[in-house]
BAFISE-944148 format. One record per residue (C-alpha): x, y, z. Coordinates in pm, whole numbers, plus 32768, in hexadecimal, padded with zeros to 4 digits. Layout:
<sites>
X / Y / Z
...
</sites>
This chain:
<sites>
7FF3 / 800A / 801E
80A9 / 815C / 7F9B
80CB / 8254 / 80BE
8077 / 83CA / 80B1
80F8 / 84BA / 81B4
802B / 85FC / 81B1
80A5 / 8746 / 8272
7FF2 / 888A / 822F
7FC8 / 89EB / 8288
7EDA / 8A2E / 8167
7DAB / 896A / 8192
7CED / 89C3 / 8062
7C7F / 886B / 7F8F
7D37 / 879B / 809A
7C0E / 86CA / 80FC
7BA9 / 8679 / 7F73
7D37 / 8627 / 7F24
7D52 / 8543 / 804E
7C14 / 84AC / 7FE2
7C98 / 8459 / 7E8E
7DB7 / 83CD / 7F28
7D07 / 82D3 / 7FEC
7C45 / 826F / 7EE1
7DAC / 822A / 7E0B
7DDB / 811A / 7F2F
7EED / 8229 / 7FD8
7EF8 / 81EB / 8161
7EF4 / 8363 / 81EB
8002 / 8409 / 82D1
7FB6 / 8567 / 8382
8058 / 8656 / 8451
7F9F / 872D / 856F
7EB6 / 8818 / 84E5
7EA3 / 875A / 838D
7E24 / 862B / 844D
7D30 / 86EB / 851C
7C87 / 876B / 838D
7C7C / 8606 / 832D
7BFF / 85A6 / 8455
7ACE / 86AB / 8455
7A8B / 8620 / 82D2
7A8C / 84C3 / 833D
7BB2 / 846A / 8282
7C79 / 8359 / 82FC
7DE5 / 838B / 8359
7ECE / 8338 / 8467
7FB0 / 842C / 8524
8129 / 8463 / 84C0
818A / 83E0 / 85FC
8126 / 828F / 8587
8232 / 8288 / 8488
833E / 8319 / 8558
82EA / 8280 / 86BF
830F / 83D0 / 8771
81F4 / 84A4 / 87AE
81E8 / 8620 / 874F
82D8 / 86E2 / 8846
8340 / 885C / 8894
81EF / 88F7 / 8813
8222 / 8847 / 86EC
837D / 88C2 / 8690
83C5 / 8731 / 866C
82C8 / 8678 / 85C2
8370 / 85E5 / 8467
84F2 / 8623 / 848A
851E / 849E / 84F9
859E / 838F / 8414
8458 / 82F6 / 8409
83E2 / 840B / 8339
8524 / 8444 / 8274
85B1 / 82F2 / 8214
8451 / 82C1 / 818E
8459 / 83D0 / 80B6
85F4 / 83CB / 803E
860F / 823E / 802E
865C / 8200 / 7EBA
8584 / 80FB / 7E2A
86AB / 806E / 7D3D
8795 / 8042 / 7E57
876F / 7F00 / 7EF3
8847 / 7F7F / 8032
8748 / 8076 / 8069
8623 / 7FC3 / 8066
86D1 / 7EB9 / 8139
8707 / 7FCB / 8245
85A4 / 8052 / 8238
8546 / 7ED0 / 8285
863D / 7E7E / 837C
85E0 / 7FD9 / 844B
8475 / 7F93 / 8406
8418 / 80B2 / 8334
8320 / 8117 / 8247
8357 / 8198 / 80D1
82A3 / 82D0 / 80BB
8233 / 82EF / 7F3F
8186 / 845B / 7F54
81C4 / 8581 / 800D
80DB / 86A8 / 802A
8153 / 87C6 / 80F0
814D / 894D / 80E7
81D8 / 8A34 / 81FF
8172 / 8B10 / 8322
80E0 / 8C45 / 829D
8229 / 8D0E / 8300
8200 / 8E58 / 820A
808D / 8E66 / 826D
810E / 8E69 / 83B6
8219 / 8F55 / 83CB
8153 / 9086 / 82FC
8027 / 9083 / 83F6
8050 / 91BD / 84D4
80D4 / 91A9 / 8615
817F / 903D / 8608
8278 / 9010 / 86DF
83E2 / 8F3C / 868C
8376 / 8E3A / 8748
822D / 8DF2 / 86A2
830C / 8E13 / 8559
840A / 8D23 / 85DB
8309 / 8C0F / 860D
8275 / 8C18 / 84AF
83CB / 8BAD / 8439
839C / 8A4E / 83A4
84A0 / 894A / 83DC
841A / 8829 / 83AB
834E / 8867 / 8272
8463 / 88DE / 81A1
853B / 87B9 / 81FC
8422 / 86AA / 8196
83D1 / 878E / 8042
854A / 87A8 / 7FF3
8585 / 8626 / 8036
843F / 85B7 / 7F8B
84C2 / 8696 / 7E5A
8623 / 860F / 7E57
8585 / 8493 / 7E38
8461 / 851B / 7D3C
84B0 / 83D6 / 7C75
83E8 / 830B / 7D8B
8347 / 8416 / 7E35
824D / 8509 / 7DC3
8255 / 8671 / 7E89
813C / 8766 / 7E7B
815B / 88B0 / 7EF7
8024 / 8942 / 7E62
7EBC / 890E / 7E8B
7E8C / 897B / 7D17
7F38 / 8845 / 7CC2
7E4E / 875A / 7D8C
7D71 / 86EE / 7C6F
7E86 / 86B6 / 7B73
7F40 / 85EE / 7C45
7E22 / 8517 / 7C9C
7DDF / 84D6 / 7B2D
7F41 / 84AF / 7AF5
7F4D / 8383 / 7BF2
7E05 / 82E5 / 7B8E
7E79 / 82EF / 7A1C
7FC6 / 82AE / 7A41
805D / 83DD / 7993
8132 / 8453 / 7A93
8266 / 8429 / 79CE
83D9 / 848A / 7A30
837F / 85E6 / 7988
826A / 860E / 7A2E
82FB / 85D3 / 7B89
8448 / 86AD / 7B3C
835C / 87C3 / 7B0F
829C / 8789 / 7C44
8414 / 877A / 7CD7
846A / 88AD / 7C54
8333 / 8968 / 7CE1
8386 / 88CE / 7E2D
84F0 / 8958 / 7E29
845E / 8AA4 / 7DBD
836D / 8A8E / 7ED6
8480 / 8A51 / 7FFA
855A / 8B6D / 7F61
8449 / 8C82 / 7F44
83D8 / 8C09 / 80B5
8568 / 8C4F / 8127
8590 / 8D95 / 8057
8476 / 8E37 / 8132
8507 / 8DC9 / 8270
8635 / 8E66 / 820C
85B1 / 8F8F / 8199
84F9 / 8FA4 / 82C0
8626 / 8F54 / 83AE
870E / 9040 / 82E2
860A / 9185 / 8308
8687 / 92B0 / 8262
880C / 9296 / 82C7
8891 / 92A8 / 8163
88DA / 91BD / 8060
8915 / 9058 / 80B8
8A4E / 8F7C / 8019
892F / 8EB5 / 7F74
87D4 / 8F15 / 7EF9
86A3 / 8E34 / 7E97
8555 / 8EED / 7E09
8441 / 8E33 / 7E66
8310 / 8E3B / 7D71
81D9 / 8DA9 / 7D3D
8139 / 8D67 / 7BF0
8020 / 8E53 / 7BDD
7FE8 / 8E27 / 7A3A
8089 / 8DC9 / 7910
804E / 8ECF / 781E
802A / 8EAD / 76C2
818A / 8F60 / 7680
828F / 9036 / 76E2
82ED / 9188 / 7633
82F1 / 90E2 / 74EC
821A / 8FB1 / 7476
834D / 8ECC / 7444
8375 / 8EF3 / 75CD
82F0 / 8E0F / 76F1
829D / 8EAC / 77EE
81F6 / 8E93 / 7970
81A2 / 8F66 / 7A76
81DF / 8EED / 7BD8
816A / 8FB7 / 7D31
8233 / 8FCC / 7E34
81A0 / 8F0C / 7F89
8039 / 8EC4 / 7FC5
7FCC / 9042 / 7FF7
80CE / 912C / 7F70
7FEB / 9244 / 7F03
800C / 9300 / 7DC7
7FF1 / 922C / 7C87
803B / 90FB / 7D3A
7EE2 / 9125 / 7DE3
7E24 / 91C0 / 7CF0
7CBF / 9148 / 7C99
7C5D / 9163 / 7B1D
7B10 / 91FD / 7B0F
7AE6 / 91AC / 7980
7BA5 / 91A2 / 7830
7CB1 / 9079 / 77BF
7DCA / 900F / 7846
7EC2 / 9129 / 7851
8010 / 911E / 77A8
8168 / 912D / 781B
8167 / 9291 / 7793
8027 / 92FA / 7813
80A2 / 928A / 79A4
81DE / 9341 / 7963
8124 / 948B / 78FB
8038 / 9451 / 7A0F
8140 / 944A / 7AFC
81EC / 9573 / 7A94
80AA / 9624 / 7ACA
8056 / 9586 / 7C2A
81B4 / 9617 / 7CA1
8193 / 9776 / 7C15
8000 / 9791 / 7C96
806E / 9712 / 7E0F
8165 / 9818 / 7E1E
805C / 992A / 7E22
7F86 / 9952 / 7F71
7E67 / 9A2F / 7E98
7D93 / 998F / 7D95
7E56 / 9931 / 7C79
7E61 / 98B8 / 7B27
7F69 / 9832 / 7A18
7F6D / 97A1 / 78D4
8093 / 96B1 / 788A
813F / 9673 / 771D
826A / 959B / 7704
82AD / 9590 / 789E
82B2 / 9750 / 786F
81A0 / 9820 / 78E7
8119 / 98D1 / 77A0
7FEB / 9966 / 787E
7FE3 / 99D5 / 79EF
7F2A / 9AC1 / 7ACD
7E93 / 9AEE / 7C4F
7D6B / 9B84 / 7C9F
7C4D / 9BA1 / 7DCA
7B81 / 9A74 / 7CE2
7BEE / 9931 / 7C23
7B2D / 999D / 7B10
7BEB / 9AF2 / 7AE6
7D30 / 9A7B / 7B10
7CD8 / 9972 / 7A11
7C52 / 9A8E / 7921
7DA3 / 9B54 / 7954
7E81 / 9A19 / 793F
7DC8 / 99CB / 77DE
7E0E / 9B2D / 7762
7F7D / 9B29 / 779D
7F94 / 9A48 / 7660
7E51 / 99F1 / 75AA
7F22 / 9932 / 74A7
7FFF / 9841 / 757D
7EC9 / 9812 / 7653
7E4D / 9737 / 7546
7E8C / 95B6 / 75B6
7F09 / 95F7 / 76E8
7F0D / 9595 / 7860
7E8B / 9662 / 7969
7EBC / 9640 / 7AC2
7DC2 / 9703 / 7BDD
7E28 / 971D / 7D67
7CC1 / 9740 / 7DCB
7B9D / 9649 / 7D86
7B2E / 9660 / 7C23
79CC / 96F9 / 7C40
78D4 / 9726 / 7B12
793B / 988C / 7ABA
7A9C / 9836 / 7A6E
7A34 / 96F2 / 79B5
7949 / 97BB / 7905
7A82 / 9840 / 7828
7B74 / 973E / 7854
7A86 / 9676 / 773A
7A63 / 97B6 / 764F
7BAC / 973B / 75D3
7C54 / 95ED / 758B
7D1B / 9586 / 76C8
7DDA / 9467 / 76FB
7DEE / 942F / 7875
7D41 / 94F3 / 79AD
7DD9 / 94AD / 7B15
7D68 / 950F / 7C4E
7D36 / 94D7 / 7D98
7BC7 / 947E / 7DA9
7AEF / 9499 / 7C85
797E / 9513 / 7D16
784C / 9442 / 7C89
77BA / 9591 / 7C1C
78DA / 9579 / 7B15
78D9 / 9425 / 7A9B
77A9 / 9451 / 7990
7873 / 9568 / 791C
798D / 94A4 / 78F8
78F9 / 93A0 / 7822
78C8 / 9479 / 7721
7A22 / 9441 / 76CE
7A16 / 92A9 / 7728
7B62 / 9264 / 7698
7BDC / 9349 / 77A7
7CAB / 92CD / 78C3
7C54 / 935D / 79CF
7D11 / 92F5 / 7B36
7CED / 9347 / 7CB6
7E0B / 9348 / 7D30
7E3E / 9386 / 7EB3
7F7C / 946C / 7F18
80A2 / 93A4 / 7F08
8156 / 9373 / 806D
82C3 / 9337 / 80EC
82D5 / 91CB / 80C5
83EC / 90DD / 8118
8497 / 90FC / 7FF0
8473 / 926B / 7FBE
858F / 929F / 7EB1
859A / 9330 / 7D58
85F9 / 9217 / 7C9A
8672 / 91F8 / 7B31
8726 / 90F1 / 7A51
8846 / 9123 / 7988
8918 / 8FFC / 78B7
89B1 / 8F32 / 79CC
8930 / 8FB7 / 7AEA
8854 / 90AA / 7BCF
883A / 922F / 7C10
8796 / 9263 / 7D5F
876B / 93AF / 7DE3
8687 / 9471 / 7EF5
8553 / 9514 / 7E76
8560 / 968C / 7E0A
8456 / 9715 / 7F10
84FC / 987F / 7F24
83D9 / 995B / 7F06
83C6 / 9AEA / 7F2B
8441 / 9BC4 / 805A
8446 / 9CF8 / 8032
8514 / 9D31 / 8168
8638 / 9C84 / 80C7
866E / 9D25 / 7F82
873B / 9E72 / 7F3E
86E9 / 9F99 / 7E66
8828 / 9FFF / 7DBA
8786 / A10C / 7CFF
8744 / A26F / 7D63
85D5 / A24B / 7D19
8538 / A143 / 7E08
83FF / A092 / 7D77
82B9 / A124 / 7DC1
8199 / A055 / 7E9D
8107 / 9FE6 / 7D69
8242 / 9F83 / 7CC6
8298 / 9ECB / 7DFF
8172 / 9DFE / 7DEF
81B1 / 9D98 / 7C8C
8329 / 9D42 / 7C90
82B3 / 9C33 / 7DAF
81CC / 9BA0 / 7CC6
82CC / 9BAF / 7BD5
83D8 / 9B21 / 7CA3
831E / 99F0 / 7CF5
82AA / 99B3 / 7B80
8433 / 99AC / 7AF6
8491 / 9892 / 7BD2
839E / 97DD / 7B1B
8421 / 983F / 79B6
8534 / 9755 / 7902
8681 / 9831 / 7904
86EB / 9912 / 7876
85AB / 9992 / 7907
84F8 / 9B13 / 78D7
838A / 9B3E / 7957
82E1 / 9C88 / 7938
81CC / 9CE0 / 7A1F
80BE / 9DD7 / 7A2C
7F5F / 9E20 / 7ADC
7FA5 / 9CC8 / 7B8C
7FE2 / 9BEE / 7A3F
80DA / 9B8B / 796A
80ED / 9C50 / 7821
8257 / 9BB9 / 779D
8307 / 9A7D / 77E8
8464 / 9A3B / 7745
84B9 / 98D0 / 77A6
85DC / 97F7 / 7742
86A3 / 98C9 / 7678
881F / 98CA / 764A
886C / 9A2C / 76AC
87B8 / 9B01 / 77AB
8790 / 9C4B / 76B0
86C4 / 9B6D / 75A7
85FC / 9AD4 / 76D7
85BB / 9C3D / 7724
8541 / 9C80 / 759D
8460 / 9B51 / 7583
83BD / 9BB9 / 76ED
8390 / 9D4B / 765F
831B / 9C9A / 7501
8209 / 9BE8 / 75AB
8174 / 9CE8 / 7670
81A2 / 9DF3 / 755D
80FC / 9F53 / 75E5
80AE / 9EBF / 7747
820F / 9EB7 / 7774
81FB / A037 / 77C3
81CB / A048 / 7951
8221 / 9ED5 / 79A7
8329 / 9E4A / 7A85
8424 / 9D4A / 7A1E
84BF / 9BFA / 7ADC
8613 / 9B66 / 7A76
865B / 9A2A / 7ADE
87E9 / 9A75 / 7B08
88A5 / 9BB6 / 7AC0
88D2 / 9C7A / 79C0
8A2A / 9C45 / 791E
8A24 / 9D8A / 785D
893A / 9EA3 / 7869
88C0 / 9E64 / 7728
876B / 9D90 / 77A7
8729 / 9EB6 / 7892
8759 / 9FBE / 77A3
865F / 9EEE / 76B1
855E / 9ED2 / 77BF
8571 / A04C / 7825
8540 / A0BB / 7699
8428 / 9FE5 / 7697
837E / A094 / 77DA
83DB / 9F99 / 78E8
83D4 / A072 / 7A30
846D / 9F73 / 7B32
8554 / 9E35 / 7B36
8599 / 9D72 / 7C1E
86B6 / 9C4C / 7BE9
87B6 / 9BA6 / 7CB0
88F8 / 9C93 / 7C9C
8A47 / 9C1B / 7CAA
8AD8 / 9C59 / 7B30
8C26 / 9CF2 / 7AF1
8B76 / 9E03 / 7A3C
8A6A / 9E63 / 7B48
8AEC / 9FC3 / 7B61
8AB3 / 9FE2 / 79D8
894D / 9F2F / 7A0F
88D9 / A01D / 7B4F
896C / A14D / 7A69
88AD / A116 / 794B
873F / A0C6 / 7A23
879B / A224 / 7AC7
87DD / A2A1 / 7971
8697 / A238 / 793C
85CA / A28E / 7A6E
8598 / A110 / 7AC9
8581 / A0B6 / 7C0F
866C / 9F5F / 7C44
865F / 9E5B / 7D7B
8731 / 9D57 / 7DBC
86F7 / 9C10 / 7E4D
8857 / 9B65 / 7E77
87C2 / 9A1E / 7E24
8781 / 99B2 / 7CA4
8676 / 98B4 / 7C46
8702 / 97E1 / 7B25
861F / 96DB / 7AA8
86CA / 95D7 / 7979
</sites>
């Protein structure tokens, strides 16, 4: 009679799976709460102590760490000496291990959880069993995910769990324990710099239709069970979002959540082509759309307030690929349905997770950095020109400085009357970024303020902006030619503020 050992934290589907195994002739053994769940469901199972000859000890810390379990899992059926050792010590073969691990991440992300409570959610016996079964997968079926239960039962019944299928299950098992250890490591490390080794643990959320281009395969992984942001988004309508959709939605979320006022952004290719703040969300969207009506077509809209009917009425007037907001009100849903192919996502604010890094892949490695969470702090800035900004200019400079952080370098943003009226993004020279922003703003440049993500290397960019009508500038400063740039600003009557901090975004 084949033997199955069941020890799971996630009980979904457990009873049905156990009944299926019993129908296939398996004798069932289970640990602790798993055994209780099976008893409650009237499924016959024996305690794991019947395999080990020892009771569970030390508040359940010792249950399966015993030769009565691990010898039965690890014994190679093609090695006579292994089988002889089992027989000599009166130990049973274990043919199937169904195990998933303590809810460590769920526990440590709860408010006010203590370190002691976290430590008790570090599973020891579970990973050991899973790894042992995965190592000996030619003889032992290892199951770590409830969604595999039906597939496993069918395979066992039909005899289709071949070597390739068993290897896939083993790979999934090792990934399960690896991710678990990654979360524990992140928790124990905290925010203490960069470790000698790092593992990024993601859970497959969905396989995407394709990547940036249709010849590239792609998928989206969420970081943890409830990471907020796109990892916790609920899709309200539309077809499956694509790789580029999610990238642009990410840029939109990061931009609008940096503003305290109701804000709307329209993103194209990871850059804002429209951005505004206002007392009401619908007004902010209208102003953002008017920043660049041509580029707004086919864009991605990000909002930092619940999406209401008034805002939805405007959004559906043009083709929009994705809308992302922290919440979508019922009053807006019927309106949004007019554009049935438009993807609408309700994404709660992201929160600091256990792996709170900005991570980018490069050939042969990972680039890891802290997130750029710098915002506008007027008290830390310095006025370097003879003229100080007016109160109205200060207001617009603060808005522009937040915006420029989210534009690809070299980046220039022109702001006027609470809206971005011109954006110069991703240019190879700063003066060209100014030229592009001024070109896009047109007559709206007159009376606007300008934000630059890094210093002006020469006075030419500042002079061009002043000639077009810019009245105030915010930039990091620090150029070898700062004196020339300041002199050009003074000559034009432009107020200029330096922050001492740049915001490159590559």
